[in-house]
C-alpha positions, 0 to 999 in steps of 0.5 A: 499499499502506499503511504499516506503521509510523511513521517518526518524525523522518527525519534522513540523513547527510552523505554519503547526502545526497551519494550521493543528490544524486549519483544524482539521487534523492530520500530519499523515494522509498526511504522509501516503500519501507521503510515499506511492507515493501520492505526492498531489498537485504537477505539473507533472514535480514534479511528475516525479523528485519524481520518479527519486529521489526514484529511485537514492535517492535524496530529495521527495517533496510533496505538500498538502491542508488543508480543509481549504485551507492552502497549506503545504509540506512534505520533506524527505530528500536525505538521509531519515533520516529526514522529514520536513512538512512546510508550501508551501508559506514561499517563497522558493523553495526546490533544486531538480535535484542532490543536492549539498552537503552544503559545509559551515556553512553559507550556513547550516546556510540559511537552518536551516533558511529556515526551521525554517521560517514558 
């Protein structure tokens, strides 16, 4: 199948990399699914949101499970300049509908912490 979007720079948290290593799986296997719109284990409302986001240029979210049972997500930013692979259970949610641009250094700092927690 043809990719539906670009991943941009791909980054991964240490926790996600450890989970993939433990399962002896490669991130590329899951990222290729993400690229073709196989969103994995997301609920139907997130599938619908991803379809909307593809059309209108918002953030995309997929959720997968390794062979060892660890859950992780792939998040591609609205500008398609980066994709982050991170553990799915790190205690934060990805805002989906009509994201508001970050305005302050504090907001940017909070987002950076979210990405680095796992």
